[in-house]
C-alpha positions in Angstrom: 17.4 -17.1 -21.1 14.5 -16.2 -19.5 14.7 -18.4 -17.0 18.0 -17.4 -15.8 17.0 -14.0 -16.0 14.0 -15.0 -13.5 16.6 -16.7 -11.4 19.1 -13.4 -11.3 16.1 -11.2 -10.4 15.0 -13.6 -7.8 18.2 -13.6 -6.6 18.6 -10.0 -6.0 15.2 -10.1 -4.7 16.0 -12.3 -2.1 20.3 -10.7 -1.5 18.1 -7.4 -1.0 16.1 -9.0 1.6 19.0 -10.3 3.4 20.8 -6.8 3.1 17.5 -5.5 4.9 17.2 -8.2 8.1 21.0 -7.2 7.9 20.4 -4.1 8.5 17.5 -4.4 11.2 19.5 -6.5 13.2 22.7 -4.0 13.3 20.5 -1.2 14.1 18.6 -3.3 17.3 22.2 -4.3 18.6 23.4 -0.5 17.7 20.1 1.0 19.8 20.9 -2.1 22.9 24.2 -0.7 23.1 22.8 3.2 23.3 20.5 1.8 26.2 23.1 0.1 28.3 25.4 3.0 28.1 23.0 5.6 29.1 21.5 3.2 31.8 18.3 4.8 33.3 18.8 8.2 32.6 18.3 7.2 28.6 17.1 10.4 27.3 13.9 10.4 25.1 15.9 12.7 22.3 18.2 9.7 21.6 15.5 7.5 20.8 14.4 10.4 18.2 17.8 10.1 16.8 18.0 6.2 16.5 14.5 6.6 14.6 15.1 9.4 12.5 18.3 7.8 11.3 16.6 3.8 11.4 13.7 5.1 8.9 15.8 7.4 6.7 18.1 4.5 6.0 14.6 2.0 5.2 13.4 4.8 3.1 16.6 5.4 1.0 16.6 1.2 0.9 13.1 0.9 -0.2 13.6 3.3 -2.7 16.9 1.8 -4.1 14.7 -1.7 -4.1 11.8 -0.2 -5.7 14.3 1.4 -8.5 16.0 -1.9 -8.8 12.7 -4.0 -9.3 11.6 -1.4 -12.3 8.7 -0.6 -10.2 7.7 3.0 -9.9 6.1 5.1 -6.7 2.9 6.2 -8.8 2.5 2.1 -10.2 3.0 1.0 -6.2 0.9 4.0 -4.6 -2.0 3.5 -6.9 -4.8 6.4 -6.7 -5.1 8.9 -4.3 -8.6 8.8 -4.3 -10.4 8.1 -0.8 -13.8 8.3 -2.2 -15.9 4.8 -1.7 -13.1 3.4 0.7 -15.5 1.9 3.4 -13.5 3.8 6.6 -16.0 3.0 9.2 -15.7 -0.5 8.7 -11.7 -0.4 8.5 -11.5 2.1 11.4 -13.8 -0.3 13.3 -11.0 -3.2 12.8 -7.9 -0.7 12.9 -9.1 0.4 16.4 -9.8 -3.7 17.6 -6.0 -4.3 16.9 -5.0 -1.1 18.5 -6.1 -2.4 21.5 -3.8 -5.7 21.3 -1.2 -3.5 22.0 -2.6 -1.5 25.3 -2.1 -4.5 28.0 1.6 -4.3 26.6 1.8 -0.1 27.2 0.3 -1.0 30.4 2.9 -3.4 31.5 5.9 -1.5 30.2 4.8 2.4 32.2 4.8 -0.1 35.4 8.1 -1.6 34.5 11.3 0.1 35.1 13.9 -2.2 32.7 16.2 -0.9 29.9 13.7 -2.8 27.4 11.2 -0.3 28.5 13.1 2.9 28.1 14.4 1.8 25.1 10.4 1.2 23.2 8.9 3.9 25.3 11.3 6.4 24.6 11.6 5.3 21.0 8.1 5.6 20.5 6.5 8.4 23.0 7.1 12.2 21.8 10.0 14.0 23.4 8.6 16.0 26.3 6.8 19.1 25.4 9.8 21.8 27.0 12.4 20.0 24.6 13.0 21.2 21.1 12.1 17.2 19.7 8.8 17.1 20.6 7.2 18.2 17.4 9.5 16.2 15.4 9.6 13.1 17.1 5.5 13.3 16.8 5.8 13.8 13.0 8.5 10.9 12.7 6.2 8.4 14.6 3.0 9.5 13.4 3.9 10.7 9.4 7.4 9.5 8.1 7.1 6.5 10.5 4.1 4.5 8.3 5.1 5.9 5.3 8.3 4.5 5.3 6.8 1.0 6.7 4.4 0.9 4.1 5.8 1.8 0.9 8.6 -0.9 1.8 6.3 -3.5 3.3 2.9 -3.1 1.3 4.2 -1.3 -1.5 7.1 -2.9 -2.5 7.2 -6.5 -0.6 3.7 -7.5 -0.5 3.9 -6.8 -4.7 7.2 -8.5 -4.9 6.3 -11.6 -3.3 2.9 -11.1 -5.0 5.1 -12.1 -8.4 6.0 -16.0 -7.2 3.3 -16.7 -4.6 -0.5 -16.8 -3.8 -2.0 -13.6 -2.3 -2.3 -15.6 0.8 1.7 -16.5 1.4 2.5 -12.8 -0.3 0.0 -11.8 3.2 1.3 -13.8 5.2 5.2 -13.5 4.4 5.2 -9.9 4.2 3.5 -9.4 7.7 6.1 -11.7 9.2 9.1 -9.6 7.9 6.5 -6.8 9.4 6.4 -8.1 12.5 10.2 -9.3 12.7 10.9 -5.6 11.9 9.3 -4.6 15.2 10.7 -7.4 17.9 10.0 -5.2 20.7 7.1 -6.9 22.5 4.3 -6.1 20.1 5.2 -8.6 17.8 1.8 -10.5 17.5 -0.3 -7.0 17.1 2.2 -6.2 14.7 1.7 -9.0 12.6 -2.3 -8.8 12.9 -1.6 -4.8 12.0 0.5 -5.9 8.5 -2.0 -8.6 7.8 -4.8 -5.8 8.0 -2.6 -3.4 6.0 -2.2 -5.8 3.4 -5.8 -6.9 2.3 -6.7 -3.0 2.4 -3.5 -2.0 0.1 -5.2 -5.2 -2.1 -8.4 -4.6 -1.9 -8.1 -0.9 -2.9 -5.1 -1.1 -4.8 -4.7 2.5 -3.2 -1.2 2.7 -0.9 -2.5 5.9 0.8 -5.4 3.7 2.5 -3.4 1.8 4.8 -0.7 4.4 5.0 -3.6 6.7 6.4 -4.7 3.6 8.6 -1.2 3.1 9.9 -1.0 7.2 10.9 -3.7 6.7 13.1 -2.8 3.3 14.9 0.4 5.3 15.8 -1.0 8.1 16.8 -4.1 6.9 18.8 -1.6 5.0 21.3 0.8 7.6 21.5 -1.7 10.0 22.3 -3.6 8.0 25.3 -0.1 7.2 26.8 1.2 10.8 26.4 -2.2 12.5 27.5 -3.3 9.7 29.9 -0.3 7.8 30.9 -2.7 4.6 30.2 -4.1 5.7 33.7 -7.2 3.7 33.1 -5.1 0.8 32.4 -3.4 1.4 35.5 -6.1 0.5 37.7 -7.3 -3.1 38.6 -6.9 -5.6 36.9 -4.4 -3.7 34.8 -2.3 -2.2 38.2 0.4 -4.7 38.2 3.0 -6.2 36.3 1.5 -9.4 37.5 -2.1 -8.3 36.7 -1.7 -7.5 33.7 0.6 -10.7 32.5 -2.4 -12.6 33.8 -4.9 -10.3 31.6 -2.4 -11.1 28.7 -3.4 -14.6 29.3 -7.1 -14.0 29.4 -7.6 -11.7 26.6 -4.8 -11.9 24.0 -5.8 -16.0 23.2 -9.4 -14.4 22.7 -8.7 -12.1 20.6 -5.6 -13.7 18.5 -8.6 -16.3 17.7 -11.1 -13.5 16.2 -8.3 -11.9 14.7 -7.6 -14.9 13.2 -11.0 -15.8 12.1 -11.7 -12.1 10.6 -8.1 -12.6 8.5 -9.3 -15.9 7.3 -12.2 -14.7 5.7 -11.3 -11.6 4.5 -8.5 -13.3 2.5 -10.8 -16.3 1.1 -12.7 -13.0 -0.7 -9.2 -11.7 -2.1 -8.2 -11.7 -6.1 -5.6 -14.5 -6.2 -2.9 -11.6 -7.1 -1.7 -8.9 -5.3 -2.2 -5.3 -7.3 1.3 -4.6 -8.8 1.8 -8.6 -9.9 -1.4 -8.0 -11.6 -0.2 -5.9 -13.8 3.2 -7.7 -14.0 1.2 -10.8 -15.2 -0.7 -9.2 -17.5 2.3 -7.7 -19.5 4.8 -11.0 -19.3 
């Protein structure tokens, strides 16, 4: 009976994950259709509405998954205290990961493709003179990080951790997190997923990766909005070709450094993730 119950529970999880990926694919197709329909006149307001609907759907989806698996927000969130958290170390690593995105963002600003319009108009806040400036900024800086951390670290990392090791749980949840960001920033998002997951496991407080994620979204947004990344639009980032050339030199180095840092970090982590530890004790 216990084996059947476990198989049923596992089947529900993979079914839920499959539905999530289908929702993600459907959203991407709808977003692309809207971009093609608008063409070069694709407005940022449309990007705001697309992302608002997207994150609202995924928040409701995360909430239903948590309830389905008999979790609770209180258990997932852990303590809200941020004392004794090594913020200096975490912020330094966070800034390093953010740096992975900058060459790509500079490349996008030089490109006039519909692909770049879709990403930038979904990422940047609406112009200050429009009604959507503040809501779009709040969406990307506060609501999106909260939803993503609850879904990918709070639920998915813990759920995979019930049956997998810490390392496997981190890798799988980070891969799915990067698939969620299939917009050219996938590599940086994979490392960001690893980093946020490690922070959650080490501190057992979801508020830590949520705050770091908010900073990750806020800094590039502010840089692009206020400077248009002009410091990256001068040589050697002045052209698309130069930017891509730089990426072929910089990215492998960054990937090697990130891989080494996270490899050493994962080796020091406990064998189970926060909720899995609690569940294993109960079982």
